[in-house]
C-alpha positions in Angstrom: 125.6 111.9 91.4 123.5 108.8 91.9 119.7 109.2 91.7 119.9 108.7 95.5 121.8 110.8 96.2 119.1 113.5 98.5 122.0 115.6 99.8 122.1 118.5 97.0 118.9 120.1 95.8 117.6 118.6 92.8 114.7 118.3 90.5 112.6 115.4 89.9 112.9 113.3 87.2 111.9 114.5 83.8 109.1 111.7 83.4 107.4 114.2 86.5 106.9 117.0 84.1 105.3 114.8 81.9 102.4 113.8 84.9 102.5 117.1 85.8 101.3 118.8 82.1 98.8 115.6 82.2 97.6 117.0 85.2 97.4 120.8 83.9 95.5 119.5 81.3 92.8 118.1 83.3 92.3 120.4 85.7 92.1 123.4 83.0 89.8 121.2 80.8 86.3 122.6 82.1 87.0 126.0 81.9 88.6 125.5 78.7 85.0 123.7 77.8 83.1 126.6 79.7 85.0 129.7 77.6 84.2 127.6 74.2 80.4 127.5 75.0 80.4 130.8 76.2 82.4 131.8 72.8 80.0 129.7 70.5 76.1 131.1 72.2 77.2 134.3 72.9 78.3 136.0 69.1 77.0 138.6 68.2 76.5 137.1 64.8 76.7 133.7 62.8 79.7 132.3 62.0 80.7 129.8 59.2 82.2 126.3 60.2 85.1 126.9 59.2 85.2 130.0 61.1 84.1 128.0 64.4 86.5 125.3 63.7 89.4 128.0 63.7 88.1 129.7 66.6 87.9 126.5 68.7 91.5 125.6 67.3 92.7 128.6 68.4 91.3 128.4 72.4 92.4 124.7 72.4 96.1 126.0 71.2 95.6 128.9 74.1 94.5 126.2 76.3 97.3 123.7 75.5 100.0 126.6 76.0 98.9 127.7 79.4 98.7 123.7 80.4 102.5 123.6 79.2 103.8 126.9 80.6 102.0 126.1 84.3 103.4 122.1 84.1 106.9 123.9 83.0 106.5 126.5 86.5 105.6 123.7 88.9 108.7 121.2 87.5 111.2 123.8 87.3 111.3 125.7 90.4 110.1 122.5 92.6 113.5 121.3 93.9 114.2 119.0 97.4 116.6 117.4 99.3 117.6 116.4 102.6 119.9 118.0 105.5 120.0 117.4 108.9 117.4 115.0 109.1 115.0 117.3 107.3 113.5 117.6 103.9 113.8 120.4 102.5 111.5 121.9 99.5 112.6 124.7 97.2 109.8 126.1 95.4 108.4 129.3 92.8 109.8 132.5 91.4 111.1 133.6 94.9 112.5 130.0 95.6 110.5 129.5 98.8 111.4 126.9 101.4 109.3 124.6 103.2 111.2 122.7 106.0 109.8 119.3 107.3 111.4 116.9 109.5 111.4 113.5 108.9 110.4 112.4 112.2 107.5 114.5 112.4 106.0 113.6 109.2 102.4 112.4 109.9 101.7 110.2 107.0 103.0 109.7 103.2 100.3 109.0 100.6 100.6 107.3 97.6 99.4 107.4 94.2 99.7 105.2 90.9 97.2 105.9 88.3 97.5 105.1 84.3 100.4 107.5 83.8 102.5 107.0 86.5 102.3 102.7 85.7 102.8 104.3 82.1 106.5 106.0 83.2 107.2 103.8 86.4 106.4 106.6 88.9 105.1 107.0 92.0 103.3 110.4 93.4 104.3 111.0 97.3 102.2 113.8 99.0 104.4 114.3 103.4 101.6 115.2 105.5 103.2 117.1 108.6 101.4 118.8 112.0 103.8 121.1 111.6 103.3 122.4 108.2 101.4 125.6 107.9 101.7 125.6 104.2 100.0 123.5 101.4 101.1 119.8 101.2 104.1 119.3 98.6 104.1 116.2 96.7 106.6 114.7 94.8 106.5 112.0 91.5 109.5 110.3 92.0 110.6 106.8 90.2 111.0 103.9 92.3 114.6 104.4 93.2 114.2 107.5 94.7 111.3 106.1 96.4 113.0 103.4 98.2 115.8 105.4 99.4 113.6 108.0 100.8 111.6 105.9 102.6 114.5 104.0 103.7 115.8 107.6 104.8 112.6 108.2 106.8 112.3 105.3 108.7 115.8 105.9 110.0 114.7 109.0 111.6 111.3 107.3 113.2 111.3 106.2 116.6 110.1 102.8 116.8 108.4 101.0 120.2 111.0 98.4 121.5 108.5 95.3 121.7 106.3 93.9 118.6 102.8 93.4 118.8 101.7 90.3 117.9 99.2 89.2 115.2 95.6 88.4 116.5 93.6 86.0 115.0 92.4 85.8 111.4 88.7 86.2 110.6 86.4 85.6 107.7 87.8 89.1 106.3 91.1 87.9 106.0 92.1 86.0 103.4 95.8 85.4 104.6 97.6 86.5 107.6 101.5 86.5 106.8 103.7 86.7 109.9 107.0 87.9 108.5 109.9 90.0 110.1 107.5 91.0 113.1 105.0 92.3 110.7 102.0 90.5 109.2 99.8 91.1 106.5 95.7 91.7 106.5 93.8 91.4 102.5 90.9 92.4 103.3 87.9 90.8 100.8 86.3 92.4 98.0 82.8 90.6 98.6 83.0 92.6 102.3 84.0 95.4 100.4 80.6 95.6 98.1 78.0 94.0 101.5 80.3 97.2 103.7 79.6 99.7 100.9 76.3 98.5 99.9 75.3 99.5 104.4 76.2 103.1 104.0 73.6 105.6 104.6 73.2 106.6 100.7 70.6 109.9 101.3 73.2 111.2 102.4 75.0 110.5 99.0 71.5 111.6 97.1 71.8 115.3 98.7 75.6 115.4 97.2 74.4 114.6 93.9 71.2 116.8 93.9 73.5 119.6 94.9 76.4 118.9 92.3 73.4 118.6 89.0 72.2 122.0 90.8 75.2 123.5 90.6 76.4 122.3 87.4 73.1 123.2 85.7 73.5 126.8 87.1 76.5 127.2 85.5 75.4 126.0 82.3 72.4 128.3 82.3 74.4 131.3 83.3 76.9 131.0 80.1 74.2 132.1 78.2 71.0 134.2 78.3 70.1 132.4 74.9 69.7 128.5 76.6 68.1 130.3 79.9 65.2 132.0 78.4 64.6 128.4 76.1 64.3 127.0 79.2 61.4 129.8 80.4 59.8 129.5 77.6 60.1 125.5 77.6 58.6 125.0 81.5 55.9 127.9 80.7 54.4 126.1 77.8 54.6 122.9 79.3 54.0 124.0 82.7 50.4 122.3 82.8 51.9 118.8 82.5 54.5 119.2 85.1 52.4 117.7 88.1 53.3 115.3 90.0 51.5 112.9 91.6 52.6 111.9 95.4 53.3 108.0 93.5 55.7 109.0 90.8 57.1 111.0 93.6 58.0 108.8 95.6 59.1 106.5 92.6 61.5 108.5 91.1 63.1 108.8 95.1 63.4 105.3 94.8 65.0 105.1 91.5 67.3 107.7 92.2 68.4 106.2 95.9 69.1 103.1 93.5 71.2 105.0 91.3 73.0 106.8 94.0 73.5 103.2 95.8 75.3 101.7 92.6 77.6 104.9 91.7 78.4 104.6 95.5 78.8 100.6 95.4 81.0 100.9 92.0 83.2 104.4 93.6 84.1 102.5 96.9 85.1 99.6 95.1 87.4 101.0 92.7 89.0 103.2 95.4 89.4 100.3 97.7 89.9 97.0 95.6 92.4 94.6 97.2 93.1 96.5 100.0 96.4 94.8 101.8 97.2 96.3 105.4 100.8 95.8 106.5 100.8 96.3 110.3 104.1 96.0 112.4 104.8 97.0 115.5 104.6 101.1 114.7 102.9 101.5 111.5 100.2 100.5 109.0 100.4 100.6 105.3 97.3 100.7 103.3 97.1 100.0 99.5 94.4 99.5 97.3 92.7 100.7 94.5 91.4 98.9 90.7 92.9 101.9 87.9 94.8 103.9 90.3 96.6 102.5 93.4 96.5 104.8 96.0 98.5 103.9 99.4 99.4 105.8 103.2 101.6 105.0 105.7 101.8 106.6 109.3 102.6 105.6 112.8 100.2 104.4 115.4 101.0 107.5 117.6 99.5 109.3 115.0 95.9 108.0 114.7 93.5 110.6 117.2 90.8 108.5 117.3 89.5 104.9 115.9 86.4 104.8 114.5 83.5 101.9 114.3 80.3 102.1 113.0 77.6 99.2 112.7 73.9 99.8 111.7 71.5 97.5 111.5 72.4 95.8 107.9 76.1 95.7 108.5 75.1 93.5 112.2 73.2 91.2 110.1 75.8 90.9 107.6 78.2 90.6 110.4 80.4 93.4 109.4 81.2 97.1 110.2 82.6 100.2 108.9 86.1 101.3 110.2 87.9 104.9 110.2 91.0 106.0 111.4 91.2 109.3 112.4 94.4 111.2 112.1 95.5 114.6 113.5 95.5 117.3 110.5 97.3 120.6 110.3 96.0 123.9 109.2 95.7 123.5 105.7 93.8 120.3 105.5 90.5 119.8 105.2 88.8 117.4 107.6 88.6 113.5 106.8 91.2 114.4 104.2 93.7 112.0 105.7 91.4 109.7 107.1 91.7 106.2 106.3 88.2 104.4 106.2 87.6 99.9 105.9 84.3 99.2 104.8 82.6 95.6 105.0 85.3 94.9 108.0 85.0 92.4 110.9 88.7 93.2 111.9 88.2 96.4 114.4 89.9 93.9 117.4 93.1 94.0 114.9 93.6 97.9 114.6 92.0 98.5 118.1 94.9 96.0 119.6 97.6 97.4 117.0 96.3 101.4 118.4 96.6 100.7 121.9 99.6 98.4 122.0 97.7 95.8 124.1 94.3 94.1 123.7 91.7 96.7 124.4 89.3 94.6 125.9 91.7 93.9 128.8 91.2 97.7 129.6 88.9 98.2 132.5 86.0 100.6 133.0 87.0 103.7 135.4 83.4 106.1 135.1 80.8 106.2 132.7 78.1 108.8 132.2 75.2 108.2 129.8 72.8 110.5 127.8 69.3 111.4 128.8 66.0 112.7 126.9 67.1 116.0 126.3 69.4 114.5 123.1 65.4 113.9 121.7 65.1 117.4 121.6 67.9 118.6 120.2 67.7 115.7 117.5 64.3 117.0 116.3 64.5 121.3 116.9 64.5 121.6 113.6 62.6 118.9 111.9 59.7 119.0 114.0 59.2 122.9 113.1 59.9 122.5 110.0 57.4 119.6 109.2 54.6 121.3 110.9 54.9 124.5 109.1 55.1 122.0 105.7 51.8 120.6 106.7 50.3 124.2 107.2 50.6 124.9 103.8 50.2 121.9 102.2 47.0 121.7 104.3 46.3 125.6 102.9 46.5 124.6 100.0 44.4 121.6 100.0 47.3 119.2 98.8 46.0 116.8 101.7 47.6 113.9 99.5 51.2 115.7 100.2 50.7 115.5 103.5 51.8 112.1 103.8 55.7 113.3 103.4 56.2 115.6 106.2 54.3 113.7 109.0 56.8 110.5 107.5 59.6 112.6 108.0 58.5 113.8 111.5 58.5 110.1 112.7 61.5 109.2 111.7 63.0 112.5 113.0 61.0 111.4 116.3 62.5 107.8 116.0 66.5 109.4 115.3 65.8 111.7 118.2 64.9 108.0 120.5 67.7 105.8 119.1 70.3 108.6 119.6 69.5 108.9 123.3 69.4 105.5 123.6 73.2 105.2 122.4 74.7 108.1 123.3 76.9 107.8 126.2 81.1 108.1 127.7 83.4 105.3 128.9 86.6 106.4 131.0 88.5 102.8 130.8 92.3 102.3 132.3 93.9 103.3 128.5 91.5 105.2 126.5 88.2 106.7 126.5 85.2 105.7 124.4 82.3 107.6 123.0 79.4 106.1 121.5 77.0 108.2 119.9 74.8 107.6 116.3 71.3 107.5 115.8 70.5 104.9 113.1 73.9 103.1 113.7 76.0 102.1 116.6 79.1 104.5 116.5 82.0 104.1 118.5 85.1 106.1 119.3 88.3 105.2 121.2 90.5 107.7 121.9 93.9 108.2 123.6 94.2 110.2 127.0 97.4 111.7 125.5 95.3 112.6 122.4 92.5 114.9 124.5 93.1 118.8 123.9 90.2 120.5 125.1 87.9 119.2 127.5 84.6 121.7 128.6 81.3 121.6 130.5 78.7 123.2 129.6 75.4 124.4 131.0 72.0 124.6 128.8 69.0 126.8 129.0 67.5 124.1 131.4 70.8 123.2 133.8 69.3 124.9 136.7 65.5 122.8 136.6 67.1 119.1 135.2 70.8 119.3 136.2 72.2 118.5 132.8 75.2 119.5 130.9 76.9 119.2 127.6 80.6 117.8 127.6 82.9 119.3 125.1 86.0 117.3 124.2 88.0 117.7 121.5 91.9 116.2 119.8 94.0 117.5 116.9 91.3 116.6 114.6 87.9 115.5 116.3 86.1 117.1 118.2 83.3 115.5 120.0 80.0 117.2 122.1 78.2 114.0 124.5 75.0 116.1 125.6 72.4 115.7 128.3 75.1 114.2 131.0 74.1 113.9 134.7 75.8 117.0 136.2 77.6 115.5 138.7 78.4 112.3 136.9 79.5 114.6 134.3 81.9 116.5 136.5 83.4 113.3 137.4 84.0 111.9 133.8 85.7 116.0 133.6 87.6 116.2 136.5 89.2 112.4 135.1 89.7 113.8 131.8 92.0 116.9 133.6 94.2 114.1 135.8 94.4 111.5 132.7 95.1 114.0 129.7 97.8 116.2 128.7 95.5 119.1 127.5 96.4 122.4 126.3 93.0 124.1 127.3 90.4 123.2 129.7 87.2 125.3 130.2 85.7 125.7 133.7 82.6 123.5 135.3 79.5 125.1 135.6 79.8 125.0 139.3 83.4 126.5 139.2 81.6 129.1 137.3 78.9 130.5 139.6 
């Protein structure tokens, strides 16, 4: 049987087992370390060095054997083949089957790290909207990969006319029209600029959460460590107070550390990004040490997201995200493609729409009112006031600047949100503008709208303002504080132009 013959069930190549084993070893490494720490610190007696080494060796052998067994099960009981235009996976002791129609594959995602390079293999994940189970990853050699991708392309329905490439700009180092396709090679310098322009405060919060979680797990591993820590804090509590200046300096340092780590992470993940654009598909490939790639057709993109904050506007770049529809087993944004530091949004919008998106005429638009401000600050203002009262009660006057500044920033965010929030219906798509400290534009095709609803607020009878909810399979938007008459006009046009699965009645219809 040829290696490229997919007509009968077959396992992955033997090299795939090595990669699966490495994955299992890395997956259970954390549990092994925690297990070892618990055994070392929770012992009821003192062990000699030889006994400690014997115990660690025993734990390591258990960890190694368990990883080998799980990797072998994953390898041995996984088969795949193609029959009647379907990619069929057989897995598990009970030989369960997952059937994926080739023409309904939403996207292909690949990865090629060090082990993949060493063994000349490629990891491939298949995503489909019809999938009700977790995605299946295959580890293929390049001969099988080329044969499989050829079979998939044969099943896909391609548009009749090719989209012509647009004019290149400064972020593009090279544009090569080749057989109805062209290549965008995105600049690494612009990548760094784009990573620098992101909101790193969110990353700082995430890092603090991770550190706290790790700290909590380590302390819970041993009561001895916990008691030592408590004793240390009680002994040095008098010296633990920090001034406002020291606190601000710590925040700045932490912010800079987060920013540097974020830039390094983005650079490693999106290094030398290359985009292949043809008449119906986009293919992305990037990565420094591990090369990631994804491939999907234009009809799988439900939203094109373009963000530009003040720094990005000054540097002449923006952040682009292609949001895909996702199935019930996928996490939100799991398969979205991000492009940092780009000024090529026109390329992707024109490809996605199949025409010059700027030429699409405006039909109707509606702008949010001042009610967005109240929604934005509804939690920040009360929390800031409570903190101010507590600080004043304990005579910590120097710290009052922190909640006051936070409250002012929240108020500014609310004003900017009200200024930027709007919805515009054009001939071929709708555009939702939102964002606070950045200008965010979401472009959606009418055919991707699955749900639309008008919702009243407690203040609707007084100000005649309502909220408009729009959902696609993958993204949901709420445009707040619209004039009731304008919102109803947008609502009715969306119903007539969209292929809706469900619509909620307008506020007036429910009266």
